[in-house]
FILUM-240096 format. One record per residue: residue in one letter; x, y, z negated of N, C-alpha, C, CB in turn. Coordinates in steps of 0.05 Angstrom, whole numbers, padded with zeros to 5 digits, always signed. Last residue first. Glycine has a CB too. Layout:
N
AXYZXYZXYZXYZ ...
This chain:
284
E-00466-00051+00451-00469-00080+00448-00472-00094+00475-00493-00087+00430 I-00442+00004+00416-00444-00009+00443-00445-00039+00439-00419-00001+00461 V-00466+00055+00376-00458+00027+00377-00463+00017+00405-00475+00010+00356 P-00438+00121+00367-00458+00103+00378-00448+00074+00379-00467+00112+00405 A-00405+00133+00303-00406+00134+00332-00427+00116+00342-00378+00127+00345 D-00369+00150+00247-00396+00150+00258-00395+00153+00288-00414+00171+00245 V-00322+00158+00220-00332+00130+00222-00359+00129+00235-00332+00118+00195 V-00296+00204+00198-00287+00192+00223-00296+00163+00227-00256+00192+00225 E-00306+00224+00149-00315+00240+00172-00308+00227+00199-00302+00268+00170 S-00284+00189+00113-00313+00192+00113-00323+00207+00138-00322+00207+00088 L-00230+00181+00105-00243+00168+00128-00272+00175+00131-00239+00139+00127 W-00209+00206+00060-00193+00206+00085-00208+00196+00109-00169+00190+00081 E-00246+00205+00017-00229+00228+00021-00217+00229+00049-00207+00228+00001 Q-00269+00155+00020-00286+00178+00025-00269+00203+00031-00303+00183+00000 E-00224+00123+00008-00237+00121+00034-00254+00145+00040-00254+00095+00035 I-00215+00140-00045-00194+00145-00025-00206+00143+00003-00171+00124-00027 E-00262+00122-00068-00256+00150-00069-00235+00157-00047-00245+00158-00097 D-00257+00066-00062-00278+00080-00048-00273+00110-00047-00306+00075-00061 L-00215+00058-00097-00212+00051-00069-00233+00066-00052-00213+00021-00065 R-00238+00073-00147-00216+00089-00136-00212+00083-00106-00190+00083-00151 G-00274+00041-00172-00284+00061-00153-00263+00077-00139-00303+00079-00167 S-00258+00000-00204-00258+00027-00216-00270+00048-00198-00230+00035-00223 E-00260-00042-00168-00278-00042-00191-00280-00014-00203-00268-00062-00212 E-00219-00029-00133-00246-00030-00123-00266-00028-00146-00251-00057-00108 L-00175-00031-00166-00181-00006-00153-00210-00006-00142-00162-00001-00130 S-00177-00086-00180-00180-00065-00201-00187-00038-00189-00154-00062-00216 A-00168-00109-00131-00193-00114-00145-00198-00093-00166-00193-00143-00157 L-00116-00091-00121-00138-00082-00103-00165-00086-00117-00137-00097-00077 A-00089-00119-00162-00089-00089-00161-00112-00079-00144-00062-00079-00151 E-00098-00171-00146-00108-00162-00171-00110-00132-00173-00091-00173-00194 N-00069-00169-00098-00098-00174-00097-00111-00166-00123-00103-00204-00092 V-00018-00161-00118-00030-00140-00102-00060-00144-00101-00018-00138-00074 C-00010-00211-00141-00010-00187-00158-00023-00164-00144+00019-00180-00165 D-00012-00244-00097-00032-00247-00117-00033-00223-00136-00027-00272-00134 R+00034-00226-00069+00007-00223-00058-00014-00225-00079+00002-00243-00035 L+00079-00244-00094+00070-00216-00100+00042-00211-00089+00090-00196-00088 P+00094-00293-00076+00074-00292-00097+00065-00264-00104+00086-00305-00122 N+00100-00309-00009+00108-00289-00028+00087-00286-00051+00112-00261-00015 G+00085-00342+00033+00091-00354+00007+00099-00334-00015+00113-00373+00010 D+00108-00303+00084+00094-00327+00078+00103-00338+00051+00097-00348+00100 E+00111-00234+00067+00125-00258+00077+00110-00283+00067+00155-00258+00067 F+00050-00198+00076+00072-00208+00059+00086-00231+00074+00061-00218+00032 V+00009-00142+00089+00023-00165+00099+00047-00172+00082+00032-00160+00128 M-00058-00121+00075-00030-00118+00072-00015-00144+00078-00023-00108+00043 G-00111-00118+00124-00099-00130+00100-00069-00122+00099-00102-00160+00100 F-00173-00098+00151-00145-00093+00149-00135-00106+00123-00138-00063+00150 Q-00224-00138+00180-00213-00124+00157-00183-00120+00161-00219-00139+00131 E-00284-00149+00215-00255-00146+00216-00245-00130+00193-00247-00133+00243 G-00337-00198+00202-00326-00171+00206-00295-00172+00206-00336-00153+00184 G-00357-00248+00201-00352-00235+00175-00340-00207+00178-00334-00252+00158 G-00386-00239+00263-00382-00257+00241-00379-00243+00215-00357-00274+00247 E-00364-00176+00289-00376-00203+00293-00369-00220+00269-00365-00215+00319 S-00383-00107+00287-00366-00129+00278-00380-00156+00283-00357-00126+00249 P-00400-00068+00344-00407-00081+00319-00388-00104+00313-00436-00090+00319 F-00360-00016+00369-00370-00043+00374-00376-00056+00347-00350-00060+00390 Q-00374+00052+00387-00360+00032+00371-00374+00005+00376-00361+00039+00341 G-00362+00101+00440-00378+00084+00422-00361+00065+00406-00398+00068+00439 I-00333+00143+00457-00356+00135+00473-00374+00117+00457-00347+00121+00499 V-00304+00196+00432-00309+00168+00424-00335+00159+00437-00310+00165+00392 A-00273+00235+00484-00294+00230+00464-00294+00201+00456-00322+00239+00475 T-00230+00287+00510-00239+00259+00506-00260+00258+00485-00215+00241+00499 G-00214+00339+00511-00232+00330+00532-00241+00302+00529-00220+00334+00558 E-00148+00329+00487-00170+00347+00491-00188+00337+00514-00160+00376+00498 I-00121+00287+00445-00126+00289+00474-00151+00305+00480-00128+00260+00487 E-00117+00298+00388-00094+00292+00405-00098+00295+00435-00085+00264+00400 V-00165+00310+00360-00140+00325+00356-00120+00322+00378-00127+00317+00330 A-00209+00280+00373-00213+00306+00360-00188+00323+00361-00222+00302+00332 S-00191+00232+00396-00209+00250+00411-00211+00278+00399-00237+00237+00412 V-00157+00213+00356-00147+00217+00383-00165+00236+00398-00145+00190+00399 Y-00192+00208+00313-00170+00227+00311-00159+00233+00339-00147+00215+00294 F-00227+00168+00332-00237+00195+00326-00214+00215+00325-00252+00195+00299 A-00191+00125+00335-00205+00135+00359-00215+00163+00355-00228+00116+00367 T-00179+00116+00282-00158+00126+00300-00170+00137+00325-00138+00103+00307 P-00229+00097+00263-00218+00122+00253-00196+00133+00271-00207+00117+00225 L-00235+00048+00299-00253+00072+00299-00241+00097+00287-00278+00065+00285 D-00179+00023+00336-00197+00022+00313-00212+00049+00311-00181+00016+00287 L-00186+00026+00408-00172+00031+00384-00190+00024+00360-00161+00060+00382 V-00180+00024+00478-00194+00014+00455-00175+00016+00430-00203-00016+00459 I-00187+00073+00530-00170+00056+00513-00187+00047+00489-00144+00070+00504 A-00205+00085+00598-00210+00086+00570-00190+00068+00555-00239+00078+00563 D-00185+00086+00649-00211+00099+00644-00216+00103+00615-00234+00083+00657 V-00116+00103+00661-00137+00084+00653-00163+00100+00649-00129+00068+00628 Q-00090+00147+00677-00082+00122+00690-00102+00099+00683-00054+00114+00682 K-00096+00197+00655-00119+00185+00670-00110+00161+00687-00132+00206+00688 A-00061+00216+00621-00054+00219+00649-00075+00207+00667-00027+00205+00654 D-00086+00200+00574-00083+00229+00579-00077+00234+00609-00061+00241+00561 L-00079+00145+00578-00105+00157+00579-00104+00186+00586-00120+00153+00552 A-00023+00143+00573-00036+00133+00597-00064+00143+00600-00036+00102+00597 A-00017+00163+00522-00005+00178+00544-00018+00169+00570+00025+00173+00545 K-00042+00122+00492-00054+00149+00493-00043+00166+00516-00049+00163+00466 A-00005+00082+00501-00033+00078+00510-00047+00105+00512-00048+00060+00490 A+00041+00103+00477+00041+00098+00506+00013+00094+00516+00058+00073+00512 S+00022+00104+00424+00031+00129+00437+00031+00126+00467+00060+00137+00427 N+00013+00052+00411-00010+00069+00415-00002+00095+00429-00024+00075+00389 D+00060+00011+00448+00049+00023+00424+00026+00041+00431+00072+00039+00409 N+00066-00016+00496+00082-00024+00474+00073-00012+00447+00111-00015+00478 Y+00005-00036+00530+00026-00016+00523+00041-00024+00498+00013+00012+00520 V-00032-00061+00585-00020-00067+00558+00004-00048+00554-00011-00096+00556 F-00094-00061+00615-00068-00048+00615-00056-00050+00587-00069-00018+00625 P-00130-00122+00630-00126-00097+00615-00097-00087+00617-00133-00100+00585 E-00148-00145+00695-00132-00148+00671-00128-00122+00656-00104-00160+00677 Q-00216-00132+00716-00187-00133+00720-00172-00134+00694-00178-00107+00736 D-00265-00138+00692-00261-00151+00718-00231-00152+00726-00276-00136+00740 P-00261-00152+00621-00264-00135+00645-00257-00150+00670-00247-00110+00642 A-00281-00173+00568-00274-00189+00591-00277-00174+00617-00291-00215+00592 I-00300-00157+00518-00308-00142+00542-00304-00158+00567-00293-00115+00543 T-00277-00202+00490-00305-00194+00486-00315-00178+00510-00308-00178+00461 E-00224-00214+00506-00242-00235+00498-00271-00227+00497-00234-00246+00472 S-00197-00166+00521-00194-00191+00536-00216-00211+00531-00168-00204+00530 I-00213-00128+00482-00217-00123+00511-00217-00149+00526-00194-00104+00522 F-00198-00154+00435-00226-00147+00440-00232-00142+00469-00234-00123+00423 D-00143-00156+00441-00158-00181+00440-00188-00176+00446-00156-00195+00413 L-00132-00102+00436-00127-00115+00461-00142-00142+00463-00096-00120+00465 S-00148-00096+00382-00161-00080+00403-00157-00093+00430-00149-00051+00403 T-00113-00127+00355-00140-00138+00358-00156-00121+00378-00155-00140+00331 T-00049-00124+00388-00070-00114+00370-00096-00129+00375-00074-00084+00375 G-00008-00137+00423-00008-00150+00397-00030-00141+00379+00017-00145+00384 V-00003-00073+00455+00004-00101+00454+00002-00112+00426+00032-00107+00466 Q-00057-00026+00457-00029-00033+00449-00026-00064+00448-00023-00021+00421 A-00096-00019+00517-00093-00021+00488-00064-00029+00483-00112-00042+00476 G-00145-00002+00569-00118-00006+00559-00118-00007+00528-00100+00016+00568 L-00183-00012+00629-00182-00009+00600-00154-00015+00590-00203-00027+00586 K-00220+00007+00681-00192+00002+00675-00189+00009+00645-00173+00019+00693 L-00286-00024+00688-00268-00002+00682-00239-00012+00678-00277+00012+00658 S-00325-00062+00693-00312-00053+00718-00291-00032+00714-00333-00042+00737 K-00345-00070+00641-00330-00091+00655-00315-00082+00680-00348-00114+00662 L-00377-00035+00616-00348-00031+00613-00332-00050+00631-00340-00034+00584 D-00430-00050+00619-00422-00025+00632-00392-00020+00633-00436-00001+00618 E-00431-00094+00586-00432-00098+00614-00423-00073+00630-00461-00106+00623 I-00434-00070+00536-00410-00084+00543-00409-00088+00574-00408-00112+00529 S-00467-00006+00542-00467-00035+00537-00440-00046+00545-00490-00049+00553 S-00463+00045+00557-00480+00040+00533-00481+00010+00526-00508+00051+00538 A-00424+00093+00589-00427+00065+00581-00444+00063+00556-00400+00052+00577 S-00411+00143+00606-00440+00136+00606-00445+00108+00597-00451+00141+00633 A-00355+00146+00604-00371+00163+00587-00400+00155+00585-00369+00191+00597 A-00325+00118+00641-00331+00105+00615-00352+00120+00599-00306+00101+00599 P-00314+00151+00683-00334+00130+00687-00342+00116+00661-00323+00110+00707 S-00308+00216+00649-00298+00192+00662-00320+00172+00667-00276+00180+00644 D-00318+00263+00622-00327+00262+00649-00317+00237+00664-00318+00287+00665 A-00294+00255+00573-00323+00260+00573-00335+00259+00601-00330+00286+00561 F-00247+00202+00572-00254+00230+00578-00284+00232+00581-00240+00240+00603 G-00251+00154+00517-00247+00162+00545-00253+00191+00549-00263+00144+00564 V-00247+00100+00472-00243+00129+00477-00238+00134+00506-00219+00140+00459 I-00281+00054+00431-00270+00061+00458-00270+00091+00461-00287+00047+00480 A-00267+00013+00374-00281+00034+00387-00268+00040+00414-00282+00060+00370 Q-00278-00036+00322-00264-00027+00346-00281-00005+00359-00258-00050+00365 N-00285-00026+00252-00296-00033+00278-00278-00023+00299-00325-00021+00281 V-00265-00052+00187-00261-00034+00210-00276-00045+00235-00231-00031+00216 D-00257-00047+00119-00273-00059+00140-00272-00041+00164-00302-00065+00130 Y-00199-00052+00079-00216-00034+00095-00230-00050+00117-00200-00011+00107 Y-00173-00089+00051-00176-00064+00037-00192-00044+00054-00149-00052+00031 G-00176-00160+00041-00181-00137+00058-00185-00111+00041-00205-00141+00075 D-00123-00190+00004-00151-00187+00009-00155-00161+00026-00167-00185-00017 S-00061-00198+00042-00076-00191+00018-00106-00193+00024-00069-00162+00008 F-00033-00252+00078-00048-00227+00077-00059-00223+00049-00070-00227+00098 D+00028-00281+00101+00006-00280+00082-00007-00253+00082+00016-00288+00053 V+00046-00307+00166+00049-00289+00143+00026-00294+00124+00051-00259+00152 A+00031-00346+00203+00059-00337+00202+00065-00321+00177+00066-00322+00227 E-00022-00355+00200-00005-00378+00201+00024-00371+00197-00009-00393+00227 D-00046-00306+00204-00044-00318+00177-00027-00343+00176-00072-00323+00166 R-00050-00298+00258-00029-00284+00243-00025-00297+00216-00037-00254+00240 E-00095-00332+00267-00069-00336+00281-00047-00323+00266-00071-00326+00310 E-00136-00309+00236-00126-00336+00230-00099-00341+00243-00146-00357+00240 T-00125-00241+00216-00134-00261+00235-00122-00288+00228-00126-00253+00265 I-00133-00177+00194-00130-00205+00184-00141-00224+00205-00143-00209+00157 S-00101-00122+00224-00125-00138+00220-00118-00167+00212-00142-00138+00245 V-00064-00071+00200-00061-00098+00210-00086-00114+00204-00036-00112+00198 Q-00052-00018+00188-00076-00024+00203-00074-00052+00215-00082-00003+00224 N-00006-00025+00155-00004-00012+00181-00028-00020+00199+00022-00021+00195 I+00037-00043+00105+00010-00033+00109+00010-00016+00134+00000-00016+00084 A+00074-00097+00076+00070-00077+00097+00041-00069+00098+00080-00087+00124 F+00114-00113+00018+00090-00116+00035+00089-00093+00055+00064-00116+00017 D+00170-00114+00014+00153-00129-00005+00125-00133+00007+00151-00114-00032 F+00214-00125+00070+00196-00108+00055+00180-00126+00035+00176-00092+00073 D+00240-00156+00105+00257-00138+00089+00239-00118+00074+00278-00124+00106 K+00223-00225+00111+00216-00197+00113+00235-00180+00095+00186-00192+00105 E+00233-00284+00150+00239-00268+00126+00232-00239+00132+00268-00271+00118 G+00179-00309+00192+00206-00306+00183+00209-00288+00159+00223-00295+00205 P+00134-00287+00245+00143-00306+00225+00172-00300+00216+00141-00335+00234 A+00104-00221+00249+00120-00243+00261+00130-00262+00239+00144-00231+00278 F+00078-00178+00229+00065-00204+00225+00079-00226+00241+00036-00203+00234 I+00115-00137+00240+00103-00139+00214+00092-00167+00209+00081-00119+00210 N+00130-00134+00292+00148-00148+00274+00136-00153+00247+00173-00132+00271 N+00090-00103+00316+00091-00132+00322+00109-00148+00303+00099-00137+00350 F+00105-00051+00295+00079-00064+00289+00081-00094+00293+00058-00052+00307 P+00169-00042+00264+00152-00042+00288+00127-00059+00284+00167-00051+00313 V+00180-00011+00204+00177-00038+00216+00159-00036+00240+00166-00059+00195 V+00215+00029+00160+00202+00028+00186+00203-00001+00197+00216+00047+00206 T+00200+00033+00090+00218+00025+00112+00203+00022+00138+00232-00002+00104 W+00198+00067+00028+00186+00060+00053+00207+00053+00074+00169+00084+00064 E+00195+00054-00041+00213+00060-00018+00199+00050+00007+00240+00045-00022 V+00178+00076-00105+00168+00066-00079+00186+00074-00057+00139+00075-00073 S+00193+00103-00149+00202+00075-00147+00192+00062-00121+00193+00059-00171 E+00168+00151-00148+00197+00151-00144+00208+00123-00140+00211+00165-00167 A+00116+00138-00163+00122+00146-00135+00151+00144-00129+00111+00174-00129 D+00120+00080-00206+00114+00108-00200+00123+00114-00172+00127+00127-00221 Y+00091+00016-00215+00112+00032-00202+00103+00061-00198+00120+00019-00175 G+00052-00019-00233+00070-00007-00253+00093+00009-00241+00082-00029-00269 L+00012-00035-00201+00033-00054-00206+00054-00044-00226+00047-00061-00180 E-00018+00011-00197-00030-00011-00211-00009-00032-00218-00052-00024-00194 E+00018+00040-00165+00013+00049-00193+00001+00026-00210-00006+00073-00193 A+00014+00011-00118+00039+00013-00132+00035+00021-00161+00058+00033-00118 V-00039+00023-00104-00032-00004-00111-00006-00005-00126-00029-00021-00085 A-00033+00078-00094-00051+00069-00115-00045+00040-00124-00081+00072-00105 Y+00002+00076-00052+00012+00088-00077-00007+00080-00100+00014+00118-00075 A-00031+00052-00013-00006+00040-00021+00004+00050-00047+00015+00045+00001 V-00073+00090-00009-00079+00063-00019-00053+00050-00029-00092+00045+00003 A-00045+00133+00013-00058+00136-00013-00064+00109-00025-00083+00152-00010 S-00029+00111+00062-00009+00120+00044-00021+00122+00015+00002+00147+00052 E-00080+00101+00085-00062+00079+00078-00040+00087+00059-00051+00066+00103 F-00103+00154+00089-00116+00132+00075-00096+00111+00066-00137+00120+00093 G-00065+00212+00071-00075+00193+00091-00084+00168+00077-00053+00187+00112 E-00008+00222+00029-00032+00232+00042-00039+00214+00066-00027+00261+00052 G+00040+00209+00005+00015+00200-00008-00010+00209+00005+00016+00209-00036 N+00088+00219+00029+00074+00242+00016+00048+00234+00003+00068+00263+00037 T+00112+00177+00056+00120+00183+00028+00104+00204+00014+00149+00190+00028 P+00097+00174+00109+00084+00156+00090+00090+00163+00061+00092+00128+00094 D+00091+00219+00155+00107+00217+00130+00092+00200+00110+00113+00245+00119 D+00065+00243+00197+00084+00221+00203+00102+00216+00179+00100+00227+00227 D+00026+00276+00177+00052+00288+00184+00073+00267+00189+00061+00307+00162 V-00005+00223+00142-00006+00251+00150+00023+00261+00155-00020+00268+00128 F-00039+00162+00158-00017+00176+00146-00018+00205+00156+00011+00163+00153 W-00090+00151+00178-00077+00132+00160-00054+00144+00145-00068+00108+00176 P-00115+00181+00216-00119+00189+00188-00106+00170+00168-00149+00191+00182 P-00046+00197+00234-00071+00202+00219-00094+00186+00231-00078+00233+00220 F+00008+00149+00244-00012+00168+00253-00034+00173+00233-00025+00158+00279 A+00075+00144+00245+00052+00136+00228+00030+00157+00232+00061+00134+00198 P+00117+00123+00301+00105+00143+00283+00081+00131+00268+00095+00167+00299 S+00130+00069+00258+00135+00097+00263+00132+00102+00293+00164+00106+00253 D+00098+00023+00211+00110+00031+00237+00115+00061+00238+00091+00022+00260 T+00119+00002+00145+00099+00011+00164+00113+00020+00189+00082+00034+00152 G+00131-00030+00081+00137-00026+00110+00114-00015+00125+00145-00053+00122 I+00158-00017+00018+00134-00019+00034+00141-00013+00063+00111+00000+00024 K+00184-00039-00042+00191-00032-00014+00167-00038+00004+00216-00048-00005 L+00192-00019-00104+00172-00031-00088+00176-00021-00059+00143-00025-00098 T+00241-00031-00154+00233-00017-00129+00212-00033-00115+00258-00012-00111 G+00256-00062-00196+00250-00034-00202+00242-00018-00178+00274-00022-00214 E+00296-00105-00157+00284-00099-00183+00280-00069-00188+00302-00111-00205 E+00278-00118-00093+00298-00104-00109+00285-00096-00135+00309-00078-00094 L+00235-00149-00079+00261-00155-00067+00284-00142-00083+00262-00144-00038 T+00198-00164-00139+00202-00151-00114+00230-00157-00103+00197-00121-00116 S+00152-00205-00177+00178-00194-00171+00180-00183-00143+00199-00216-00175 C+00107-00227-00199+00104-00200-00187+00132-00188-00180+00089-00181-00206 D+00121-00275-00221+00098-00274-00203+00097-00248-00188+00073-00278-00219 S+00163-00263-00253+00169-00281-00231+00146-00281-00211+00175-00310-00241 S+00166-00194-00272+00153-00220-00273+00161-00237-00248+00123-00216-00274 G+00186-00144-00276+00205-00165-00272+00193-00192-00271+00226-00163-00293 D+00143-00110-00288+00153-00111-00261+00172-00133-00255+00165-00085-00254 G+00116-00150-00342+00118-00125-00326+00128-00130-00298+00135-00105-00339 D+00154-00208-00362+00135-00187-00367+00138-00164-00347+00138-00176-00396 G+00193-00244-00357+00168-00252-00345+00147-00230-00349+00158-00277-00357 A+00235-00225-00384+00238-00225-00355+00211-00232-00341+00259-00243-00345 A+00220-00238-00435+00219-00210-00427+00220-00207-00397+00243-00194-00439 A+00228-00292-00435+00201-00282-00438+00199-00254-00428+00192-00284-00466 E+00283-00294-00429+00267-00305-00408+00238-00294-00410+00267-00335-00409 T+00297-00270-00478+00305-00257-00453+00288-00267-00430+00334-00263-00447 D+00276-00306-00514+00265-00279-00514+00272-00265-00488+00276-00262-00537 G+00308-00350-00502+00279-00352-00498+00267-00324-00496+00266-00368-00519 D+00357-00331-00518+00353-00338-00490+00323-00339-00484+00366-00365-00483 D+00347-00326-00573+00353-00302-00557+00348-00307-00528+00382-00293-00561 S+00340-00380-00587+00318-00361-00591+00322-00336-00574+00314-00353-00620 D+00391-00400-00578+00368-00410-00562+00345-00391-00563+00360-00438-00572 G+00418-00371-00617+00425-00368-00589+00403-00377-00571+00450-00383-00582 C+00395-00389-00663+00391-00361-00656+00397-00356-00627+00409-00343-00673 A+00414-00442-00661+00385-00437-00659+00379-00408-00652+00372-00443-00686 A+00468-00433-00665+00458-00445-00641+00428-00440-00638+00463-00476-00641 V+00470-00412-00717+00479-00396-00694+00468-00407-00668+00510-00395-00693 L+00451-00456-00746+00436-00431-00746+00443-00413-00723+00440-00416-00772 L+00492-00493-00737+00465-00499-00727+00448-00474-00726+00451-00520-00745 L+00534-00467-00763+00535-00472-00734+00508-00477-00722+00554-00495-00728 G+00515-00469-00816+00520-00443-00803+00521-00446-00773+00546-00431-00812 L+00514-00523-00826+00488-00508-00826+00491-00481-00811+00479-00504-00854 L+00569-00533-00824+00552-00545-00804+00525-00531-00802+00547-00575-00811 L+00586-00503-00868+00596-00496-00841+00578-00507-00819+00625-00506-00837 A+00561-00530-00909+00554-00501-00904+00563-00493-00876+00568-00484-00925 I+00586-00579-00905+00557-00577-00901+00549-00549-00894+00541-00588-00925 L+00638-00564-00919+00633-00575-00892+00603-00573-00885+00642-00604-00891 T+00629-00548-00972+00640-00529-00952+00634-00538-00924+00670-00525-00956 R+00614-00595-00996+00595-00573-00995+00603-00552-00974+00592-00560-01022 R+00661-00624-00990+00637-00634-00977+00617-00611-00974+00624-00657-00992 T+00695-00594-01023+00701-00596-00994+00677-00605-00979+00724-00616-00990 T+00671-00602-01072+00673-00575-01061+00678-00576-01031+00695-00559-01075 A+00680-00656-01079+00652-00646-01076+00651-00619-01064+00638-00646-01103 M+00736-00654-01083+00724-00669-01062+00695-00660-01056+00724-00699-01068 
């Protein structure tokens, strides 16, 4: 009888030990899932892959050869630097094409974050989440060297001109709200169409961010010049990476950006790709 009791006790202890081990294993699994790339705070749409969105074509100096995957150009280089900080190598980064206006439209996103010269604004921030700013940018105006825009030295000088910009951009907002021209600005679906209109002299000038303006005048449209840049107002304009509203990955990317800034790497990338395209007369 005593032997039977001891046997039952041994069996019960064995079952309790197995259950405890099972609970311990589950805990280890959950803990492991909270480490590294699989973290609930830093999780991505597809485990082991960081999916980044941008528009096409992707223009210099932000991207090179319309190829975000080569790591060349300011935004491509920044994206890969952030990916590395998050623990992803280049082979684990996947790029997807997202039209500019769709990037900051409300709703679900098929990318983990997007990088596409998207300025942080209060209105956009109501529909999506932004990272901390990774680049301070001024707006600029581009026109032919012999156009009515060429001699402009003040906002007032621009009011009588035909001005154009891409739809949905802060460049268009700047024309409408700050320059406030005498006639409605010409609005284009993308920068390619805006540049084509300038090249055909359908408009006197177009407004772009400063680095893009320099590239347009130096490489794309012969005979044009960066007539001037406009000083930032208030806290200035910054580009931010875009996330689906509520995506916790944003906090991880902000930590990565802070690390890149602290180490000097972000400044190195800016110097490499943008140092020669940020100097122009100031128009006020």
